N, C-alpha and C positions, 0 to 999 in steps of 0.2 A: 382419708387421715392424714395428718401431719404431724411428724413428732419434733417435739421443740430439740433442737440440739444444740449439745456441750458447746465451752468457749473454742476446744480441740474441734470437735464436728464444722462449729460455724468457721475457723480458719482453712482448713483442708477443704472440707468437703462443699464449700458454696463459690466456687470458680477463682481463679486468680489467670497472673496475667500468661503464665506459661499456658495452664490451660486450655485459656481460651485461643489463644493462637494455633494451638497442637489441634484443639476440635477445630478451628477455621481451616488450618491445612488439610486436616483428612475430608470436611467435607466438599470445600474448594476438589481436593483433586477428585472425589466421585462422583461431583456433579460437572466437573468441566473435562473430567481426562486426562487426554496428549495437550490438549490447547492450553493449559493452566502451566505457567512459567514457577516451579516452585523454586523458589531465592529466598524462603524464609527460612527455611529448618535448619539443621547441623548434621544433617543423613550423611556419612563419608560416602565418596563416591566406589564404585565399584572398580576396582585398577585389578587389572586382567591377572597380572603375576601373583597379587595376592591370593583372587578368590583362586585360584591354581594349586597354591599351598594349601587353604584351606579345605579344597573337595580332597587334595591327597591325605592330609591329615585324617580327613573323618573318613578315609577307605583303610586307611592304616589301623585308626580305631576299630574299624568293622572287622578286620580282619585279623588281630591279635586276638587272640582268645582270653575271656574275659573283660576286654577291655570295655565296651559297648556296654557290657551288663553293668561293670562297675558304675562308670560314669551317667547312665540312666537309674540303674535300681538299687542305687546306696545312699543313705544319708552322710555327708561326710560332718566331720565335726563343724561347729559353726563360724570356727575363725580361718577356715579353707583349709583345703587339702594339704596334710602335712607334707608330703614329698614336694608339692608347688610352693610353699612356702617356705622351703630348705631352697629349693633351686633360685626363686627370687631374691632371697638374702644371698646366697653364694656370688650368685652374676653382680649385685652392687658393692660387696665386698672385695671381692676378686678384681674387678675392673675399675673400679673409685674408690677402694680404700676405706669405704663406708664400716663403722663397726655395728655391724647389723648382722643377727641373728634370726632364724624361724621365728624366735617367739617377738620380735620386732616388726613380722609380717603380719597383717590380717587381708582377708578378703570381703568383700561387701557385694552386694549385688545391684553394681555398679556403681559409679561416682555420687551418681547424685544420692542414692541409699546413703552413702557414706557421710555426706555430709549434713545431711539430715539428721544424722545419729548425731555426730559431734558440735554441729551448733548447738542444738538442744542439750546435749550433755554439758557444755561447757558455759551455754549463754542462757539469758530468760532468768525465771525468778526462784530464788534461792531460800531455802528454810527460814532463814532471820530475817525476809521480808523483801533484803537488798535484790537489785536487777542488774545484772550485765550486759554487755551489749559484744557483738562482732566488728570492730572495727575494719573497713573496708579503707585502706589508703588510698586507693585511684577508681574511681568510675568513670565513666561507666563500666559495670562489672556485669556475671553472666546473669541471665534473667532469672535461671533454675533455682538461685539461692532464694531469692526475695520472698516466698511465702512457705521459707519452711519451719518458721516458728511455731510451734506448738501451743502456744498461748499470747499471742500479741499481732497487732496487725502492722503491715508495712507503712502505713501512713500515719500513721498514730503518736504521741509522744513516747510509748513504751515499744517500739520497734526496735527487733530484735538487732537491729544495725544501724552502725553511725557508720557516715559514708565522707570523706573531704573530697573536696573538689579539687581536679588536677592545673596543672600547670598549663599552660597551652602553647608550644613551640613551632612555628612556621617553620617547614624544613626543607620546602621548594614551592614551586609556583601555585602548584594546588595542591601539596602536600602538607601534612601537619601532624604531630606526635604529641600524646598527652607523658605529661612528668609527674611523677611525686611530688608533692608541693611538702617537702620536711617541713620548713616552714609554721607553717598552719597544722602539721601533726603534732596531737597530743595525745598521748595514753595517759589516761585520766583513771582512776581506781578502777570504775565502773568497764573497763575495757577487759573482757575475760580473752580475747585472742585476735589475732588480727589476719586477716583472710587477703589473698593473691593468688589468680589464676596468672599462668605464664605460659604458652601467652595467653593472652587474655580474652577470651570471649566477650563482646563484641569485636572489638577493634585490633586485633591482631597484635597489639602489643607485646612487649615483650622489656621488662624489665632487667634492666643491666646488672652483671653480677653486682657490680658495686652497691646497685638500690637494693639486690636481695641483700647484701651483707649488712648495709646500714639499717633493714628492717631487723634481720635478725638481732641485732646487738641491741638496736632497742628493747626487743620483746626479751631477750635472755635479762635484759636489766632489771625488766619490771617481773621478770621471771612467768610470765605466759607465754602461751604458744604461739608460731608463725605458722601460718596452715597453708602448705603452697599447693593448689589444685593445677595439677600435671598433665591434665586431660589430652593434651595437644605435643607435648613439650619431649625434652631431651630425656635419656637416652632412644626412649620409644614410647612414642610411634613414631615420633621425629616431623611433625606436621608444624618445621618450624624454620625458618631461612636465615637467622644470623645464630653466628657462634655464644655459646652461651655452656656454662659449667654445671653440671646437674651439682644439686648441694642436699646437705641432709645432716643434720645433727640432735641429739638427744632434744634440745628445744624446739625442734619442725618437727610437724606434722605433714606427710608428704602423700599424696594420692596421685596414682595412676587410673588408665582403663585401658583396655583391651578393645574400646567401640571403636577409637579411632585407626586402629591396626587394620579394621575393616570387619569387626565383630561384635556392633551394637546391639546385637540380638541376644547373646551369649548374656549382659547384663553383668559384667565383670570388675570391679573395682577393684584397685588394689591400696592398701594402707601401712605406710612404713613409719613407723613411729617409736614412743615407749613401750617397752613391755605392759606398763601399767594400762594403755592405752588401747593397746590392743585388746587387753583383757576386757576393757569396758565395750570395745564393739563388738566381740564375741558374744557375750553375755544378753547386749542388745538384740544383736542377728538373732541370737536362739529364740528371745520373745517374740520379735516381729517376724521371721520368717522363718525359724527351724533353724534353715541350714540355708547355705549357698548353692547356686546351679555347679552343677561338675562340668557341664560340653565346654567351656572357653577355659577352664583350667587344664582338662585333657588334651585340649586342641595344642595350647599353647606352650604346655613343661617343656615339653624334648626342644622346643627352640631356644625357650630359657637355658635350658641347661648346656645347650651346644652354644648360644653364644649366637645362633643364627638371627634371632628375632633384633640385636642390632646391627646386624649387618643389611635385613629385609630393613629397617629404617631408615639408616642412612643412604642405599643404594636404590631403594624401589620409592618407597612410600616418601622420603622426604623431597628426590628431584620431579616426581607425580605432580606434588600441592605447589611444588613450586614455580614450576611451571604453569600450572592452571592461575596463581597468583598474577602472574607475569602477564598472560593472557587477558585475563580478566582487568587488569589496567589499563592496557591496550585498548581496550575497548572503551572504557571511560573516555578516553583521549579521543579518540574516535568519533564519539557520538555527543560529547559534553560542548556546547560553543564555549571556547577558552574564554571572553567573556562575563560567561555567566561565574559568581561568587560560590562556587565550589572547590572544596578541599575532599581529598581522599588521606586518610590515617595513614600511615606509613608499614605497609605490611610486612611484618616480620616472623608471622606465624599463625595457626590457625585455618579458616577454611572460610573467612568472609573479608571483605570490603565495608568499611565503615565510611561511610558518606556524611559528609556536612554541608547544609546548606545555610551558608548565614545570611539573617536575616529575612528567609524564607516567609512568604506571606499566609502563607497555610502551617500547621500544625504537619508533623510528622506522620501523625495518624491520620489524619485528612489527605494527604498525601497516599498515606497506605491503601484508605478506601478508596479513592482516584484509582489507585492501580490494580486493587483488586477487581473492577471494574471491569479491566484491561485484563485479566487475567493474569496475571504480575502478581507472586505475594511475597512481601520484606515484611523487614517485623521492623516496626516504626523504633525510635530511639530511647522516646521516655521511658519505656519499662525498664531501660536499664540503669538508671539515677537513682533508685534505691535509695535511703539512708541520707539524703542531705536533707539539711534544715532548710536549706533556700528550694524550695518548690519552683518558686518562679524565675529561674534561672533559663532563660529563653532558649540557649544553647541547649536544651533536652529535648526541646521541642524540634529541632533544627536537625535532626542525624537520621539516618536508616542502617540497618544491617542489611546486607545482601550476600548470600552464597556465590562462589563462583565451583563447587563439588559438584552439578547437573553437566550434563550434556552439554557441548561447545554451543549448539544450533539455540539451546532452551538460555543459556547465561548471555550469548550475545544479544538475541531479539528483547531478552529482558531487558536489558541494560540498554537498549534503544530505545524502548518505551517508558523506562523511569526517566532517559533525557528528556523526551519530548514532553514528559507530563510535567516536571520540574522545568522547563522552558513555559510552558501556559501559566506557570502559578506564576514566575516573577513579572510575566507579560501580564498579569490582570489588573 
């Protein structure tokens, strides 16, 4: 028997780009085992020093009377553990001068959950029949946003998102950078909020302080929020390779995560926003999930209180991933023929290289399928260009996202095979 699904059920229950790719990654790994070069996901690396920190913290929780019992056996308030929220607020107030208290801090079951609630609370269908959208001022943008609307499709006129094409700036012989095209950016009355990730997943692009300030000013003028996804950014986890200033004001909704510190399994997201927004999220968390997971908050709270999280981000996490990025780019130069029309986005943060093959004779999805036959998994670029009116823009089918967090031999061998397949495609 097959039951009819509601619009909500069809939107979330019948597949998505991120769902298909995660499923593909899982099946490929199960089938291929160690042969598969997993260069498609956003899995953080296991940094030995950070793993030691988490093991030590877990042991401290076990040894401290009552801590383990509390972390595993108690419901926390839906906005998060009160002491954890105070610790986060104190850090940003004392270290960065932000006017925040515990009432400005909310905890969610990972950053993905935070965006699901924020997007659907701010945009979509309204009681008076109007519809509002989330503006993406710079695409490509994070694939995980694409299917989060509860009442619209990503390829139809009622999409939750409206995206703006970037300016493409050539910054080297085989290097480029996307820039926000402020001349094409229009905050019409149907825009509910503006959203950016910094650093950007998938490209590793980092908006400059001036670009963020300009976006914030535009949003303030329209009295709509600027949402900044800081999953990889400053001051923690610190997977960012250029100097930036962490920024927040009452018109900004800032999200952080413990995942890229090395704790993706704890599913702990942090939202910094006006108290009213935190109350929304708390209400929604109580309905959707009753309460948040406790263990991530318990593990990290002391490191936030003593500011160790800032030192670890700066002295351990950032250098580790910065070296991974440098090494990955050296392998690209080693394996890709200089005569090939390939470009790599300037890598300023996050875990990926974004490769652009100009005038590629096949689509990036076809390249993805060919690579999968050789046990190399990447992510085709077309998934990251949702919300664009111009679905025929060829550039979106010429790019792939490739991670560099896996073991060295896996990444190096994967890049070699990618270069071989790209060369074959151009030679056809």
